[in-house]
N, CA, C, O and the ligand as a Tripos MOL2 file, in Angstrom:
@<TRIPOS>MOLECULE
protein
  277   275    70     0     0
PROTEIN
NO_CHARGES

@<TRIPOS>ATOM
      1 N           2.9680   30.9780  -10.5300 N.3       1 MET1
      2 CA          3.8510   30.2800  -11.4660 C.3       1 MET1
      3 C           3.2720   28.8970  -11.7660 C.2       1 MET1
      4 O           2.8700   28.1810  -10.8490 O.2       1 MET1
      5 N           3.2280   28.5230  -13.0350 N.am      2 SER2
      6 CA          2.6310   27.2450  -13.3670 C.3       2 SER2
      7 C           3.7010   26.2380  -13.7700 C.2       2 SER2
      8 O           4.8290   26.5970  -14.1080 O.2       2 SER2
      9 N           3.3180   24.9940  -13.7230 N.am      3 GLY3
     10 CA          4.2690   23.9530  -14.0690 C.3       3 GLY3
     11 C           3.5780   22.6170  -14.1010 C.2       3 GLY3
     12 O           2.3510   22.5270  -14.0820 O.2       3 GLY3
     13 N           4.3830   21.5860  -14.1490 N.am      4 LYS4
     14 CA          3.8400   20.2280  -14.1310 C.3       4 LYS4
     15 C           4.4270   19.4690  -12.9670 C.2       4 LYS4
     16 O           5.5850   19.6550  -12.5950 O.2       4 LYS4
     17 N           3.6070   18.6140  -12.4020 N.am      5 CYS5
     18 CA          4.0850   17.7840  -11.3120 C.3       5 CYS5
     19 C           5.0800   16.7670  -11.8460 C.2       5 CYS5
     20 O           4.8220   16.0980  -12.8460 O.2       5 CYS5
     21 N           6.2210   16.6560  -11.1720 N.am      6 LYS6
     22 CA          7.2260   15.6870  -11.6220 C.3       6 LYS6
     23 C           6.7920   14.2560  -11.3420 C.2       6 LYS6
     24 O           7.3000   13.3170  -11.9540 O.2       6 LYS6
     25 N           5.8590   14.0920  -10.4220 N.am      7 GLY7
     26 CA          5.4100   12.7500  -10.0880 C.3       7 GLY7
     27 C           4.3710   12.2350  -11.0610 C.2       7 GLY7
     28 O           4.5670   11.1950  -11.6890 O.2       7 GLY7
     29 N           3.2490   12.9640  -11.1950 N.am      8 CYS8
     30 CA          2.1200   12.4360  -11.9530 C.3       8 CYS8
     31 C           1.8600   13.1920  -13.2510 C.2       8 CYS8
     32 O           1.0160   12.7780  -14.0450 O.2       8 CYS8
     33 N           2.5730   14.2960  -13.4760 N.am      9 GLY9
     34 CA          2.4230   15.0220  -14.7290 C.3       9 GLY9
     35 C           1.2460   15.9810  -14.7780 C.2       9 GLY9
     36 O           0.9840   16.5860  -15.8180 O.2       9 GLY9
     37 N           0.5320   16.1280  -13.6670 N.am     10 ALA10
     38 CA         -0.6230   17.0180  -13.6420 C.3      10 ALA10
     39 C          -0.1860   18.4730  -13.7620 C.2      10 ALA10
     40 O           0.9220   18.8410  -13.3740 O.2      10 ALA10
     41 N          -1.0860   19.2940  -14.3120 N.am     11 ASN11
     42 CA         -0.8260   20.7270  -14.3490 C.3      11 ASN11
     43 C          -1.0190   21.3110  -12.9630 C.2      11 ASN11
     44 O          -2.0660   21.1410  -12.3370 O.2      11 ASN11
     45 N           0.0000   21.9940  -12.4990 N.am     12 ILE12
     46 CA         -0.0760   22.5810  -11.1570 C.3      12 ILE12
     47 C           0.3800   24.0300  -11.2140 C.2      12 ILE12
     48 O           0.9580   24.4780  -12.2040 O.2      12 ILE12
     49 N           0.1120   24.7440  -10.1460 N.am     13 GLU13
     50 CA          0.6600   26.0820   -9.9880 C.3      13 GLU13
     51 C           1.3450   26.1570   -8.6450 C.2      13 GLU13
     52 O           0.9630   25.4770   -7.6930 O.2      13 GLU13
     53 N           2.3700   27.0000   -8.5810 N.am     14 TRP14
     54 CA          3.0980   27.1800   -7.3300 C.3      14 TRP14
     55 C           2.6070   28.4500   -6.6610 C.2      14 TRP14
     56 O           2.6140   29.5260   -7.2590 O.2      14 TRP14
     57 N           2.1870   28.3130   -5.4310 N.am     15 ILE15
     58 CA          1.7060   29.4390   -4.6450 C.3      15 ILE15
     59 C           2.7090   29.6550   -3.5160 C.2      15 ILE15
     60 O           3.1750   28.6970   -2.8980 O.2      15 ILE15
     61 N           3.0330   30.9010   -3.2560 N.am     16 VAL16
     62 CA          3.8890   31.1910   -2.1080 C.3      16 VAL16
     63 C           2.9910   31.4530   -0.9110 C.2      16 VAL16
     64 O           2.1680   32.3680   -0.9280 O.2      16 VAL16
     65 N           3.1520   30.6530    0.1120 N.am     17 THR17
     66 CA          2.2880   30.7570    1.2820 C.3      17 THR17
     67 C           2.7030   31.9470    2.1470 C.2      17 THR17
     68 O           3.7310   32.5820    1.9120 O.2      17 THR17
     69 N           1.8840   32.2270    3.1410 N.am     18 GLY18
     70 CA          2.1270   33.3680    4.0190 C.3      18 GLY18
     71 C           3.4800   33.3380    4.7010 C.2      18 GLY18
     72 O           4.0300   34.3890    5.0290 O.2      18 GLY18
     73 N           4.0290   32.1430    4.9210 N.am     19 ASN19
     74 CA          5.3430   32.1060    5.5600 C.3      19 ASN19
     75 C           6.4790   31.8850    4.5610 C.2      19 ASN19
     76 O           7.5710   31.4520    4.9300 O.2      19 ASN19
     77 N           6.2040   32.1890    3.2970 N.am     20 GLY20
     78 CA          7.2730   32.2340    2.3090 C.3      20 GLY20
     79 C           7.6570   30.9010    1.7050 C.2      20 GLY20
     80 O           8.6460   30.8120    0.9780 O.2      20 GLY20
     81 N           6.8820   29.8520    1.9960 N.am     21 LYS21
     82 CA          7.1790   28.5600    1.3930 C.3      21 LYS21
     83 C           6.3920   28.3910    0.1120 C.2      21 LYS21
     84 O           5.2870   28.9170   -0.0210 O.2      21 LYS21
     85 N           6.9560   27.6620   -0.8250 N.am     22 ARG22
     86 CA          6.2510   27.3950   -2.0730 C.3      22 ARG22
     87 C           5.4710   26.1050   -1.9550 C.2      22 ARG22
     88 O           5.9750   25.0930   -1.4690 O.2      22 ARG22
     89 N           4.2210   26.1590   -2.4130 N.am     23 MET23
     90 CA          3.3800   24.9740   -2.3270 C.3      23 MET23
     91 C           2.6990   24.7280   -3.6620 C.2      23 MET23
     92 O           2.1340   25.6500   -4.2500 O.2      23 MET23
     93 N           2.7480   23.4900   -4.1470 N.am     24 PRO24
     94 CA          2.0670   23.1950   -5.4030 C.3      24 PRO24
     95 C           0.5770   22.9950   -5.1740 C.2      24 PRO24
     96 O           0.1710   22.3050   -4.2390 O.2      24 PRO24
     97 N          -0.2370   23.6020   -6.0320 N.am     25 VAL25
     98 CA         -1.6860   23.4000   -5.9410 C.3      25 VAL25
     99 C          -2.2010   22.9090   -7.2860 C.2      25 VAL25
    100 O          -1.5860   23.1470   -8.3250 O.2      25 VAL25
    101 N          -3.3360   22.2220   -7.2520 N.am     26 ASP26
    102 CA         -3.9820   21.8180   -8.4900 C.3      26 ASP26
    103 C          -4.4610   23.0620   -9.2240 C.2      26 ASP26
    104 O          -4.9440   24.0040   -8.5970 O.2      26 ASP26
    105 N          -4.3320   23.0740  -10.5450 N.am     27 ARG27
    106 CA         -4.7080   24.2660  -11.2990 C.3      27 ARG27
    107 C          -6.2240   24.4830  -11.2400 C.2      27 ARG27
    108 O          -6.7000   25.6180  -11.2590 O.2      27 ARG27
    109 N          -6.9580   23.4010  -11.1700 N.am     28 ALA28
    110 CA         -8.4030   23.4780  -11.0590 C.3      28 ALA28
    111 C          -8.8650   22.2340  -10.3150 C.2      28 ALA28
    112 O          -8.1040   21.2680  -10.2720 O.2      28 ALA28
    113 N         -10.0130   22.1880   -9.7450 N.am     29 PRO29
    114 CA        -11.0040   23.2690   -9.6790 C.3      29 PRO29
    115 C         -10.7920   24.1410   -8.4550 C.2      29 PRO29
    116 O         -10.0560   23.7900   -7.5330 O.2      29 PRO29
    117 N         -11.4580   25.2910   -8.4720 N.am     30 TYR30
    118 CA        -11.5080   26.1130   -7.2610 C.3      30 TYR30
    119 C         -12.5220   25.5170   -6.3090 C.2      30 TYR30
    120 O         -13.6000   25.0840   -6.7160 O.2      30 TYR30
    121 N         -12.1700   25.5000   -5.0590 N.am     31 LEU31
    122 CA        -13.0280   24.9200   -4.0340 C.3      31 LEU31
    123 C         -13.3970   25.9970   -3.0300 C.2      31 LEU31
    124 O         -12.6320   26.9300   -2.7870 O.2      31 LEU31
    125 N         -14.5740   25.8540   -2.4540 N.am     32 THR32
    126 CA        -14.9270   26.7120   -1.3370 C.3      32 THR32
    127 C         -14.7590   25.8850   -0.0740 C.2      32 THR32
    128 O         -15.3500   24.8130    0.0600 O.2      32 THR32
    129 N         -13.9660   26.3770    0.8330 N.am     33 ILE33
    130 CA        -13.7370   25.6270    2.0630 C.3      33 ILE33
    131 C         -14.0650   26.4970    3.2630 C.2      33 ILE33
    132 O         -14.0850   27.7240    3.1700 O.2      33 ILE33
    133 N         -14.3170   25.8570    4.3740 N.am     34 VAL34
    134 CA        -14.5550   26.5600    5.6230 C.3      34 VAL34
    135 C         -13.4650   26.1380    6.5930 C.2      34 VAL34
    136 O         -13.2680   24.9450    6.8240 O.2      34 VAL34
    137 N         -12.7570   27.1030    7.1630 N.am     35 THR35
    138 CA        -11.7080   26.7650    8.1120 C.3      35 THR35
    139 C         -12.3350   26.3990    9.4530 C.2      35 THR35
    140 O         -13.5220   26.6350    9.6770 O.2      35 THR35
    141 N         -11.5380   25.8290   10.3300 N.am     36 ASP36
    142 CA        -12.0380   25.4780   11.6570 C.3      36 ASP36
    143 C         -12.4930   26.7000   12.4390 C.2      36 ASP36
    144 O         -13.2740   26.5870   13.3830 O.2      36 ASP36
    145 N         -11.9970   27.8760   12.0410 N.am     37 ASP37
    146 CA        -12.4230   29.1080   12.7070 C.3      37 ASP37
    147 C         -13.6970   29.6930   12.1120 C.2      37 ASP37
    148 O         -14.1650   30.7430   12.5510 O.2      37 ASP37
    149 N         -14.2550   29.0190   11.1190 N.am     38 GLY38
    150 CA        -15.4950   29.4950   10.5370 C.3      38 GLY38
    151 C         -15.3120   30.4630    9.3800 C.2      38 GLY38
    152 O         -16.2850   31.0410    8.8950 O.2      38 GLY38
    153 N         -14.0840   30.6430    8.9370 N.am     39 GLU39
    154 CA        -13.8450   31.5100    7.7840 C.3      39 GLU39
    155 C         -14.1360   30.7530    6.4990 C.2      39 GLU39
    156 O         -13.7330   29.6000    6.3430 O.2      39 GLU39
    157 N         -14.8340   31.4020    5.5830 N.am     40 VAL40
    158 CA        -15.0980   30.7860    4.2920 C.3      40 VAL40
    159 C         -14.0570   31.2960    3.3050 C.2      40 VAL40
    160 O         -13.8660   32.5030    3.1490 O.2      40 VAL40
    161 N         -13.3990   30.3740    2.6530 N.am     41 LYS41
    162 CA        -12.3440   30.7610    1.7110 C.3      41 LYS41
    163 C         -12.5020   30.0140    0.4110 C.2      41 LYS41
    164 O         -13.1010   28.9410    0.3390 O.2      41 LYS41
    165 N         -11.9420   30.6250   -0.6130 N.am     42 ARG42
    166 CA        -11.9490   30.0080   -1.9190 C.3      42 ARG42
    167 C         -10.5080   29.7380   -2.3130 C.2      42 ARG42
    168 O          -9.6460   30.6070   -2.1850 O.2      42 ARG42
    169 N         -10.2580   28.5530   -2.7840 N.am     43 GLY43
    170 CA         -8.8880   28.2420   -3.1470 C.3      43 GLY43
    171 C          -8.8220   26.9030   -3.8400 C.2      43 GLY43
    172 O          -9.8390   26.3320   -4.2350 O.2      43 GLY43
    173 N          -7.6150   26.4190   -3.9790 N.am     44 ARG44
    174 CA         -7.4330   25.1510   -4.6630 C.3      44 ARG44
    175 C          -6.7360   24.1680   -3.7460 C.2      44 ARG44
    176 O          -6.0850   24.5450   -2.7720 O.2      44 ARG44
    177 N          -6.8900   22.8970   -4.0820 N.am     45 ALA45
    178 CA         -6.3360   21.8630   -3.2250 C.3      45 ALA45
    179 C          -4.8190   21.8280   -3.3480 C.2      45 ALA45
    180 O          -4.2700   21.9880   -4.4380 O.2      45 ALA45
    181 N          -4.1560   21.6200   -2.2330 N.am     46 SER46
    182 CA         -2.7230   21.3640   -2.2680 C.3      46 SER46
    183 C          -2.4630   20.1300   -3.1100 C.2      46 SER46
    184 O          -3.1310   19.1090   -2.9460 O.2      46 SER46
    185 N          -1.5030   20.2180   -4.0020 N.am     47 HIS47
    186 CA         -1.2230   19.0300   -4.8170 C.3      47 HIS47
    187 C          -0.5930   17.9190   -3.9790 C.2      47 HIS47
    188 O          -0.6340   16.7510   -4.3650 O.2      47 HIS47
    189 N          -0.0200   18.2710   -2.8530 N.am     48 PHE48
    190 CA          0.4910   17.2350   -1.9550 C.3      48 PHE48
    191 C          -0.6490   16.3420   -1.4700 C.2      48 PHE48
    192 O          -0.4490   15.1610   -1.1870 O.2      48 PHE48
    193 N          -1.8470   16.9200   -1.3780 N.am     49 ALA49
    194 CA         -2.9810   16.1570   -0.8840 C.3      49 ALA49
    195 C          -3.5940   15.2900   -1.9720 C.2      49 ALA49
    196 O          -4.1740   14.2470   -1.6700 O.2      49 ALA49
    197 N          -3.4770   15.6970   -3.2290 N.am     50 THR50
    198 CA         -4.1870   14.9830   -4.2810 C.3      50 THR50
    199 C          -3.2670   14.1060   -5.1250 C.2      50 THR50
    200 O          -3.7510   13.2380   -5.8510 O.2      50 THR50
    201 N          -1.9670   14.3090   -5.0480 N.am     51 CYS51
    202 CA         -1.0520   13.5820   -5.9240 C.3      51 CYS51
    203 C          -0.8160   12.1620   -5.4200 C.2      51 CYS51
    204 O          -0.5620   11.9350   -4.2370 O.2      51 CYS51
    205 N          -0.9070   11.2260   -6.3420 N.am     52 LYS52
    206 CA         -0.6220    9.8330   -5.9850 C.3      52 LYS52
    207 C           0.8360    9.6380   -5.6390 C.2      52 LYS52
    208 O           1.2010    8.7090   -4.9190 O.2      52 LYS52
    209 N           1.6710   10.5330   -6.1650 N.am     53 PHE53
    210 CA          3.1060   10.3550   -6.0030 C.3      53 PHE53
    211 C           3.6920   11.2860   -4.9540 C.2      53 PHE53
    212 O           4.9010   11.5090   -4.9130 O.2      53 PHE53
    213 N           2.8250   11.8250   -4.1080 N.am     54 ALA54
    214 CA          3.2790   12.8080   -3.1190 C.3      54 ALA54
    215 C           4.4190   12.2740   -2.2540 C.2      54 ALA54
    216 O           5.2900   13.0320   -1.8270 O.2      54 ALA54
    217 N           4.4080   10.9800   -2.0020 N.am     55 ASP55
    218 CA          5.4670   10.3940   -1.1820 C.3      55 ASP55
    219 C           6.8520   10.6340   -1.7810 C.2      55 ASP55
    220 O           7.8460   10.7220   -1.0610 O.2      55 ASP55
    221 N           6.8990   10.7390   -3.0980 N.am     56 LYS56
    222 CA          8.1840   10.9350   -3.7570 C.3      56 LYS56
    223 C           8.8020   12.2750   -3.4280 C.2      56 LYS56
    224 O          10.0160   12.3720   -3.2510 O.2      56 LYS56
    225 N           7.9890   13.3030   -3.3430 N.am     57 PHE57
    226 CA          8.6160   14.5810   -3.0700 C.3      57 PHE57
    227 C           8.4210   15.0820   -1.6570 C.2      57 PHE57
    228 O           8.8460   16.1920   -1.3380 O.2      57 PHE57
    229 N           7.8150   14.3250   -0.8320 N.am     58 ARG58
    230 CA          7.7750   14.6800    0.5680 C.3      58 ARG58
    231 C           9.1420   14.4440    1.1860 C.2      58 ARG58
    232 O           9.8250   13.4860    0.8260 O.2      58 ARG58
    233 N           9.5430   15.2820    2.0890 N.am     59 GLY59
    234 CA         10.8220   15.0570    2.7450 C.3      59 GLY59
    235 C          11.9550   15.8470    2.1130 C.2      59 GLY59
    236 O          13.0180   16.0020    2.7140 O.2      59 GLY59
    237 N          11.7330   16.3500    0.8980 N.am     60 LYS60
    238 CA         12.7690   17.1620    0.2830 C.3      60 LYS60
    239 C          12.7640   18.5810    0.8280 C.2      60 LYS60
    240 O          13.7920   19.2580    0.8680 O.2      60 LYS60
    241 N          11.5870   19.0100    1.2450 N.am     61 GLY61
    242 CA         11.4740   20.4120    1.6130 C.3      61 GLY61
    243 C          11.3010   20.6250    3.0910 C.2      61 GLY61
    244 O          12.1420   20.2420    3.9040 O.2      61 GLY61
    245 N          10.1940   21.2420    3.4170 N.am     62 ALA62
    246 CA          9.9570   21.7440    4.7520 C.3      62 ALA62
    247 C           9.9880   20.6640    5.8320 C.2      62 ALA62
    248 O          10.4380   20.8940    6.9540 O.2      62 ALA62
    249 N           9.4970   19.4810    5.4630 N.am     63 ASN63
    250 CA          9.0700   18.5850    6.5240 C.3      63 ASN63
    251 C           9.9770   17.3750    6.7260 C.2      63 ASN63
    252 O           9.4820   16.2560    6.8660 O.2      63 ASN63
    253 N          11.2670   17.5720    6.7440 N.am     64 ASN64
    254 CA         12.1310   16.4090    6.8450 C.3      64 ASN64
    255 C          12.8250   16.2710    8.1880 C.2      64 ASN64
    256 O          13.9050   15.6870    8.2820 O.2      64 ASN64
    257 N          12.2020   16.8100    9.2240 N.am     65 ALA65
    258 CA         12.8070   16.7220   10.5360 C.3      65 ALA65
    259 C          12.5630   15.3540   11.1500 C.2      65 ALA65
    260 O          11.4500   15.0490   11.5790 O.2      65 ALA65
    261 N          13.5750   14.5540   11.1910 N.am     66 GLY66
    262 CA         13.5100   13.3000   11.9270 C.3      66 GLY66
    263 C          12.6600   12.2070   11.3300 C.2      66 GLY66
    264 O          12.3770   11.2150   12.0020 O.2      66 GLY66
    265 N          12.2450   12.3580   10.0920 N.am     67 ASN67
    266 CA         11.3160   11.3910    9.5400 C.3      67 ASN67
    267 C          11.9250   10.6870    8.3400 C.2      67 ASN67
    268 O          11.5400   10.9560    7.2020 O.2      67 ASN67
    269 N          12.8490    9.8110    8.5750 N.am     68 ARG68
    270 CA         13.4990    9.1450    7.4590 C.3      68 ARG68
    271 C          12.7990    7.8530    7.1010 C.2      68 ARG68
    272 O          12.4350    7.0730    7.9810 O.2      68 ARG68
    273 N          12.6100    7.6250    5.8200 N.am     69 VAL69
    274 CA         11.9490    6.4010    5.3860 C.3      69 VAL69
    275 C          12.9700    5.5070    4.6990 C.2      69 VAL69
    276 O          12.6290    4.4130    4.2490 O.2      69 VAL69
    277 ZN          1.4310   14.9720   -8.8510 Zn       70 ZN70
@<TRIPOS>BOND
     1     1     2 1
     2     2     3 1
     3     3     4 2
     4     3     5 am
     5     5     6 1
     6     6     7 1
     7     7     8 2
     8     7     9 am
     9     9    10 1
    10    10    11 1
    11    11    12 2
    12    11    13 am
    13    13    14 1
    14    14    15 1
    15    15    16 2
    16    15    17 am
    17    17    18 1
    18    18    19 1
    19    19    20 2
    20    19    21 am
    21    21    22 1
    22    22    23 1
    23    23    24 2
    24    23    25 am
    25    25    26 1
    26    26    27 1
    27    27    28 2
    28    27    29 am
    29    29    30 1
    30    30    31 1
    31    31    32 2
    32    31    33 am
    33    33    34 1
    34    34    35 1
    35    35    36 2
    36    35    37 am
    37    37    38 1
    38    38    39 1
    39    39    40 2
    40    39    41 am
    41    41    42 1
    42    42    43 1
    43    43    44 2
    44    43    45 am
    45    45    46 1
    46    46    47 1
    47    47    48 2
    48    47    49 am
    49    49    50 1
    50    50    51 1
    51    51    52 2
    52    51    53 am
    53    53    54 1
    54    54    55 1
    55    55    56 2
    56    55    57 am
    57    57    58 1
    58    58    59 1
    59    59    60 2
    60    59    61 am
    61    61    62 1
    62    62    63 1
    63    63    64 2
    64    63    65 am
    65    65    66 1
    66    66    67 1
    67    67    68 2
    68    67    69 am
    69    69    70 1
    70    70    71 1
    71    71    72 2
    72    71    73 am
    73    73    74 1
    74    74    75 1
    75    75    76 2
    76    75    77 am
    77    77    78 1
    78    78    79 1
    79    79    80 2
    80    79    81 am
    81    81    82 1
    82    82    83 1
    83    83    84 2
    84    83    85 am
    85    85    86 1
    86    86    87 1
    87    87    88 2
    88    87    89 am
    89    89    90 1
    90    90    91 1
    91    91    92 2
    92    91    93 am
    93    93    94 1
    94    94    95 1
    95    95    96 2
    96    95    97 am
    97    97    98 1
    98    98    99 1
    99    99   100 2
   100    99   101 am
   101   101   102 1
   102   102   103 1
   103   103   104 2
   104   103   105 am
   105   105   106 1
   106   106   107 1
   107   107   108 2
   108   107   109 am
   109   109   110 1
   110   110   111 1
   111   111   112 2
   112   111   113 am
   113   113   114 1
   114   114   115 1
   115   115   116 2
   116   115   117 am
   117   117   118 1
   118   118   119 1
   119   119   120 2
   120   119   121 am
   121   121   122 1
   122   122   123 1
   123   123   124 2
   124   123   125 am
   125   125   126 1
   126   126   127 1
   127   127   128 2
   128   127   129 am
   129   129   130 1
   130   130   131 1
   131   131   132 2
   132   131   133 am
   133   133   134 1
   134   134   135 1
   135   135   136 2
   136   135   137 am
   137   137   138 1
   138   138   139 1
   139   139   140 2
   140   139   141 am
   141   141   142 1
   142   142   143 1
   143   143   144 2
   144   143   145 am
   145   145   146 1
   146   146   147 1
   147   147   148 2
   148   147   149 am
   149   149   150 1
   150   150   151 1
   151   151   152 2
   152   151   153 am
   153   153   154 1
   154   154   155 1
   155   155   156 2
   156   155   157 am
   157   157   158 1
   158   158   159 1
   159   159   160 2
   160   159   161 am
   161   161   162 1
   162   162   163 1
   163   163   164 2
   164   163   165 am
   165   165   166 1
   166   166   167 1
   167   167   168 2
   168   167   169 am
   169   169   170 1
   170   170   171 1
   171   171   172 2
   172   171   173 am
   173   173   174 1
   174   174   175 1
   175   175   176 2
   176   175   177 am
   177   177   178 1
   178   178   179 1
   179   179   180 2
   180   179   181 am
   181   181   182 1
   182   182   183 1
   183   183   184 2
   184   183   185 am
   185   185   186 1
   186   186   187 1
   187   187   188 2
   188   187   189 am
   189   189   190 1
   190   190   191 1
   191   191   192 2
   192   191   193 am
   193   193   194 1
   194   194   195 1
   195   195   196 2
   196   195   197 am
   197   197   198 1
   198   198   199 1
   199   199   200 2
   200   199   201 am
   201   201   202 1
   202   202   203 1
   203   203   204 2
   204   203   205 am
   205   205   206 1
   206   206   207 1
   207   207   208 2
   208   207   209 am
   209   209   210 1
   210   210   211 1
   211   211   212 2
   212   211   213 am
   213   213   214 1
   214   214   215 1
   215   215   216 2
   216   215   217 am
   217   217   218 1
   218   218   219 1
   219   219   220 2
   220   219   221 am
   221   221   222 1
   222   222   223 1
   223   223   224 2
   224   223   225 am
   225   225   226 1
   226   226   227 1
   227   227   228 2
   228   227   229 am
   229   229   230 1
   230   230   231 1
   231   231   232 2
   232   231   233 am
   233   233   234 1
   234   234   235 1
   235   235   236 2
   236   235   237 am
   237   237   238 1
   238   238   239 1
   239   239   240 2
   240   239   241 am
   241   241   242 1
   242   242   243 1
   243   243   244 2
   244   243   245 am
   245   245   246 1
   246   246   247 1
   247   247   248 2
   248   247   249 am
   249   249   250 1
   250   250   251 1
   251   251   252 2
   252   251   253 am
   253   253   254 1
   254   254   255 1
   255   255   256 2
   256   255   257 am
   257   257   258 1
   258   258   259 1
   259   259   260 2
   260   259   261 am
   261   261   262 1
   262   262   263 1
   263   263   264 2
   264   263   265 am
   265   265   266 1
   266   266   267 1
   267   267   268 2
   268   267   269 am
   269   269   270 1
   270   270   271 1
   271   271   272 2
   272   271   273 am
   273   273   274 1
   274   274   275 1
   275   275   276 2
@<TRIPOS>SUBSTRUCTURE
     1 MET1         2 RESIDUE 1 A MET
     2 SER2         6 RESIDUE 1 A SER
     3 GLY3        10 RESIDUE 1 A GLY
     4 LYS4        14 RESIDUE 1 A LYS
     5 CYS5        18 RESIDUE 1 A CYS
     6 LYS6        22 RESIDUE 1 A LYS
     7 GLY7        26 RESIDUE 1 A GLY
     8 CYS8        30 RESIDUE 1 A CYS
     9 GLY9        34 RESIDUE 1 A GLY
    10 ALA10       38 RESIDUE 1 A ALA
    11 ASN11       42 RESIDUE 1 A ASN
    12 ILE12       46 RESIDUE 1 A ILE
    13 GLU13       50 RESIDUE 1 A GLU
    14 TRP14       54 RESIDUE 1 A TRP
    15 ILE15       58 RESIDUE 1 A ILE
    16 VAL16       62 RESIDUE 1 A VAL
    17 THR17       66 RESIDUE 1 A THR
    18 GLY18       70 RESIDUE 1 A GLY
    19 ASN19       74 RESIDUE 1 A ASN
    20 GLY20       78 RESIDUE 1 A GLY
    21 LYS21       82 RESIDUE 1 A LYS
    22 ARG22       86 RESIDUE 1 A ARG
    23 MET23       90 RESIDUE 1 A MET
    24 PRO24       94 RESIDUE 1 A PRO
    25 VAL25       98 RESIDUE 1 A VAL
    26 ASP26      102 RESIDUE 1 A ASP
    27 ARG27      106 RESIDUE 1 A ARG
    28 ALA28      110 RESIDUE 1 A ALA
    29 PRO29      114 RESIDUE 1 A PRO
    30 TYR30      118 RESIDUE 1 A TYR
    31 LEU31      122 RESIDUE 1 A LEU
    32 THR32      126 RESIDUE 1 A THR
    33 ILE33      130 RESIDUE 1 A ILE
    34 VAL34      134 RESIDUE 1 A VAL
    35 THR35      138 RESIDUE 1 A THR
    36 ASP36      142 RESIDUE 1 A ASP
    37 ASP37      146 RESIDUE 1 A ASP
    38 GLY38      150 RESIDUE 1 A GLY
    39 GLU39      154 RESIDUE 1 A GLU
    40 VAL40      158 RESIDUE 1 A VAL
    41 LYS41      162 RESIDUE 1 A LYS
    42 ARG42      166 RESIDUE 1 A ARG
    43 GLY43      170 RESIDUE 1 A GLY
    44 ARG44      174 RESIDUE 1 A ARG
    45 ALA45      178 RESIDUE 1 A ALA
    46 SER46      182 RESIDUE 1 A SER
    47 HIS47      186 RESIDUE 1 A HIS
    48 PHE48      190 RESIDUE 1 A PHE
    49 ALA49      194 RESIDUE 1 A ALA
    50 THR50      198 RESIDUE 1 A THR
    51 CYS51      202 RESIDUE 1 A CYS
    52 LYS52      206 RESIDUE 1 A LYS
    53 PHE53      210 RESIDUE 1 A PHE
    54 ALA54      214 RESIDUE 1 A ALA
    55 ASP55      218 RESIDUE 1 A ASP
    56 LYS56      222 RESIDUE 1 A LYS
    57 PHE57      226 RESIDUE 1 A PHE
    58 ARG58      230 RESIDUE 1 A ARG
    59 GLY59      234 RESIDUE 1 A GLY
    60 LYS60      238 RESIDUE 1 A LYS
    61 GLY61      242 RESIDUE 1 A GLY
    62 ALA62      246 RESIDUE 1 A ALA
    63 ASN63      250 RESIDUE 1 A ASN
    64 ASN64      254 RESIDUE 1 A ASN
    65 ALA65      258 RESIDUE 1 A ALA
    66 GLY66      262 RESIDUE 1 A GLY
    67 ASN67      266 RESIDUE 1 A ASN
    68 ARG68      270 RESIDUE 1 A ARG
    69 VAL69      274 RESIDUE 1 A VAL
    70 ZN70       277 GROUP 0 **** ****
C-alpha cells in the first residue's frame, strides 16, 4: 500500500512485517543489506530511520511502553 508521510511528505509504502505490524518504508531505492546472521537481503529503508520527522509519529504505535516525552 502506498501513501505519503504525514511528517515530511515523502512517498512511502506500507509493508506488513512478519509479526503483523505495519511499517512505512521509503519507496526507493532498493538496498542490499546483510543481516548480522550473514543473510543477504534486498529491501528498502524503514521510513522511521530516514524521516526527519520520525519523532512526531514515534510513540503512537508499537513502541510507547514507558517512554513519555
Ligand atoms: Zn517522513
